[in-house]
C-alpha positions in Angstrom: 0.0 0.0 0.0 1.2 3.5 -0.7 2.0 6.2 1.8 -0.4 8.9 3.0 0.4 12.5 2.3 1.4 12.9 5.9 3.7 10.0 5.7 5.3 11.4 2.5 5.8 14.8 4.2 7.3 13.3 7.3 9.6 11.0 5.3 10.9 13.9 3.3 11.5 16.0 6.4 13.4 13.1 8.0 15.4 12.4 4.8 14.0 8.9 4.6 12.5 7.1 1.6 9.5 6.1 3.6 8.1 5.9 7.1 5.6 3.5 8.8 2.9 4.0 11.5 4.4 3.8 14.9 7.9 4.8 13.8 9.5 7.5 16.0 11.0 10.4 14.2 12.8 13.6 15.1 11.7 16.3 12.7 12.5 20.0 12.5 9.6 22.3 13.3 8.4 24.5 10.4 5.7 26.3 12.2 4.4 26.2 15.8 0.8 27.2 16.7 -0.3 28.0 20.2 -4.0 27.7 20.8 -5.8 30.2 23.0 -6.9 27.5 25.4 -3.4 26.3 26.0 -1.6 29.6 25.4 -1.3 30.7 29.1 0.1 27.3 30.1 2.5 27.4 27.2 3.8 30.8 28.1 4.1 29.9 31.7 6.1 26.8 30.8 8.3 28.7 28.4 9.2 31.2 31.1 10.8 28.4 33.1 13.2 27.5 30.2 16.7 28.8 30.2 16.1 30.8 27.1 14.7 34.3 26.5 13.1 33.9 23.1 11.8 31.2 20.7 14.0 29.9 18.0 12.3 32.0 15.3 9.5 34.4 16.3 8.2 34.5 12.7 7.4 30.8 13.0 5.4 30.9 16.2 1.7 31.9 16.0 -1.0 32.4 18.5 -4.4 31.2 17.3 -7.4 32.9 18.9 -10.8 31.4 18.3 -12.4 30.7 21.7 -11.5 33.7 23.8 -11.3 36.5 21.2 
């Protein structure tokens, strides 16, 4: 059976010819979304890290849909 589009994307990002369900991969993050329900928790946890900024602010987005 062929791969799903998600499997194809993940394989490409991992530099592999293919991936299988259940396989553990370490992939680079292209874009990170923080949802408004989890945003405060995320910010609180981030404040405890030994860094003062995210790796690339242009690739981190807050999504407001419940509490806007």
